[in-house]
N, C-alpha and C positions, 0 to 999 in steps of 0.2 A: 598421836597414839601409835601410828604405823612406823614413825621414824625410829622409835625405840626398839622395834622388833629386830632380832638378830638376823643377819643375811640380807637385809634390804639394800644396803650399800653395794654389796657384791652383785646383787641382781641387777641394779640400775647400771653399774659399770659394764656388765656383760652385754646388756641390751644396747647401750650406746655404742659399744665396739662393733656389734653386728650391723647396726645401722650405718656406721661409717664405712665398714667393709663393703656393704651393698652399694653405696653411692660411689665408691672408688673404682668399681669395675673389676675385671678379672686381674688376678695377680700378674706381676711381671714374669715374662717367659712362658705364659700360658698360650697354647695354640689349640684352637678348636679342631676337632677331628674332621678330616677331609674325606669325602666319599670316594672310594676307588672307582666307582662308575663315572664320576665327574672327570677324574684324571684321565681315564681311558677315552672319554669323548673328546676332551681337549687335544690329546695326542693324535687321535684319529683325524680331527679337523686340520691340525697342523700338517700332517702327512698328506692329506687330500689336497690342501691348498698348495703345498710345495710341488706335488705331482702335476697339478693343473698349470702352475707357472712354468714348470719345465716343459710340459707338453706344448704350451703356447709359444715358448721360445723356439722349440724344435720346429714347430709348424711354420713360424715366421722365417726361420733359416732355410727350411726346405722351399718355401715360396720364393725367397730371394734367389736361391740357386736355380730354380726352374726359370724364373724371369731372366736371369743372366744367360742361361743356355738358349732361351728363345731369341734374345737380342743378338747373341753371337751367330746363331743360325740365320737370322734375318740379314745380318750384315754380310755374311758369306754369300747369300743369295743375291743381295743387292750388288756386291762387288762383281759377281759373275755377270750380271746384267750390264753393269757399267762397262765391262770389258767388251761385251758384245756390241753395245751402242758405239763405243769408240771405234771398233773395227768397221761398223757401218758408216761412221762419219768419214773415216779415211777413204773408204770405198767410194762414197758419194762425191767427195772432194775431187778425186782424180778422174772419175767418170765425167763429171761436169766439165772439167778442163779438156779432156780428150774428145768428147762427143759434141760439145756445144760451143764453148768459147775458152780461150786461153786465160782463164782466171779462176781463182779458188773461191768456193762458196761457203765452206765450213768455218773459216776463220777470216776476220776482216782486217787484221793487222796489215798483211801484205796487200790486200785489196785497197786499203786506204792509201798506202804508199803509191800504188799504181794510179789511183785517182789523182793524187797530187802531181805525179809525173805527166799524165795526159792533159791536165789543165794547163800546165806550163807549156807543153808542146802545142797546145791548141787543137789537139785531137778530140773533138767534141763527141764523136760517136763512142770512142773507147772510154772517155770520161763518163758518158751517160751509162754505159754498161757497168762500170765500177760503182758509180753512185747508186744504181739500182740494186746491186748486190748488198751494199752496206745498209741501205735503207730497209730492204726486205728482211735482212737478218735481224735488224733492230725490232722491226714490227713483229716478226715471229717470236722473238724473245719476250717482248711485252705481252703478246697474246698468251704465251705459255705461263708467264707469271700471274696474269689475270686469272687463268684457269686454276692455278695452284691456290690463289686467294679464294676463289669461289669454293674450291674443295675444302679449304680451311673453315670458311664461314658456314658452309652447309654440311660439314662433317662427312664429306665424300672421300672415303679412304682410297678408292681406286680411280682417282682423277688422272693418274698417269696413263690409263688406258685411253682416255679421251685425247690427250695431247699426242700420244703415239699413233692413234688412229688417224688423226689429221695429218701427221707426218707421212704416214703410209699413203694416204690419198694424194698428197702432193707429189710424192715420188712416182706413184703409178701414172699420174697425168703426164709427167715428164717422160717416163719410159714408153708410154703408149704414143705420145704425140711427137716426141723429140726426134725419132729416127727419120721422119718424113717431112716435118714442118719446114726445116731450113732448106731442104732440097726443092720443095714445091713453091716456096715464097720467092718473090722477085727481089731485086736489090733494094727497092724502095721500102719494102715491108720486112726485110730480113732483120733489121735492127730491133723492130718491135717484137718480133718472134723470139729473137735471142734474149732480149730483156725479160720477156715473159717467162721463158723456160728457166733462166737463171734466178729470177725472183722466186719461183716456186721452190727451187733447190735451196736457196738461201733462207727462205722462210721456214722450210722444213728443218734445217739445221738450227735455226733460232729456237724453234719449238723444242727440239731435243735438248739444247743447252739448258733451257729453263726447267725441264722435266726432272732431271736427276742431277742434283748439285752436291749431295752429301752422302758419304758412306761412313757411318760412325762419326768420329771427330774430324774426319778429313773433308775439306771442300774440294770437289773434283769438277773437271770440265771434260765432257765426252766428245766435243767437236773441235777442240784445239788444244795443243799440248805445250804451248809456250809457258803458260802459268804452271802447268804440271812439272815442267823441267825446273822452273824456279823453286817450286816446293820440294823437288827432289834434292836440290842443292842445300836447302835449309835442313832437311831431315838427315842428310849425310853428315853435315856439320854437327848436328845434335848428337848423332851416333858416335862420332869421333870423340867428342868431349865426355859423353857418358862412359865410353871405354876407359878414358883417362881417369875419370872419377872412381870407377870401380877398381882400377888397379892401384890407386893411391889412397883410398879410404882405409882406415883401420878396420880390422875384422869386426863385423857386427855393428859398425857405425853407419847404418843406413844402407849397407851393401845390398840386402835383398830387394829393397825398393828400387835402387839404382839398376839392378839387374832386370827387374820387371820392366822399368821404363825403357831400358836398352832393347829388350826383346820386342816391346811394342813398336818402337821407332824402326827397328829392323824390318818388321812386318810391313810397316807403311812404306818403307823404301822399296821393298819388293813389289808392292802393289802399284806404286807410281811407275816403276820400270815396266810392269805388265801393261799399264795404260799406254805407255809410249810404244811398246812392241805391238800392241793391238792396233794402234793407229798406223804403224808401219806395215803390218800385215794386211790391213784393209787397203792401203795404197797399192801394195804389190798385187794383191788379188784383183783389185779394181782395174789396174793397168792391163793385166793379162786378159780379163774378160771384156773390158771396155774396148780394147783394140779389135776384138772379134765380134762383139754383139752391139757395140755402140751404146745408146741410151737404154736398150733392153736389159743391159747388165744390172740396172737398178732394181730389178725384181729380186735379186739376191738380198740386198739390205732390207727390202720389204719383208722377206721371210724372217730375218733376224728380229725385226720389230714386232712381228706377229708372235714370236716366241716370248718376247718381253711382255706383251699384253697378257698372254696366258699366265706367266709368272705373277703379274700384277693382280690377276683375279684370285690367285691362291694366297699370295703374300703381298699386300699393297706396298708399292715401291716409294711413293711420294710422301710417306708419313712424316719423315724428318723435314722435308721441304715445307709441308703444311705447318708443322710446329714452328719452323723458322719464320714463316710468313706471319703466324699468329703473334710471335714475339715482336715483330716489326710493327704490327697493328696496335698492340697493347704494351708499350714499353713500361718497364717497372718504374715505380716512383723513386 
């Protein structure tokens, strides 16, 4: 009955098309409207995030620069203390030779040679003196390293004050006792007194050797200069070849880095030379005062050591030594 009505076919076709369009979704190329508020919020978030990242990078850079400046200042302070300790060692070395016995107490290379000579000659008293100096230096060095290890394990940043205080105590004992002990003692006891005085000086130098061993990347010795002279030769050789490389490298082919390395090596050469001159200056000053005051001249290096202790209280000196000791205790896998 309804099939014969006019317009029914068109009506059904239109209804079918509408249903199909509804199921097919939006037409191709259709974009829903975007809220301007949403766009503004997204842009603001991106700008805030970018600013936060830039601020974090700037803060990290500033912290790195501050840390570098602090490290450089600490190295300069430690280098100055090292020069003072080297002067003191040269002073002690010559005063011990002039006032107590003709032997050096701050370095054991020559003393070991003297020990071998006296053993061959059968001079047992002189051999005993030389052996006492060598053994006392070794024991002082061991004691110093033990204290550095204690400082490392116990996080004691100012452990250098302890080792330097012991060194002062030993030097004061020699300065106070040395001028009169040898004169008052008889021939039979003179050897024992001499060995006692020299053992205190040698132990003091051993303690000092263990206390300060690094200034930045450089390994240093403040009581003997043979190793420092050898290091000087290595550094001068490196400086010569760096000069050659800078002159023969094409422009821009690593030249800035080579110039930086050359400047660093040149600074190290100057510092090693300063170590040598400090030892020489200590020997000259020690000779002049030792001839006049005898063992009492040792009060001067005690004053230098007191100044080093004051510096250690402000800026701990043995931090690098403690770190080195820590690495020895816990080697990397």
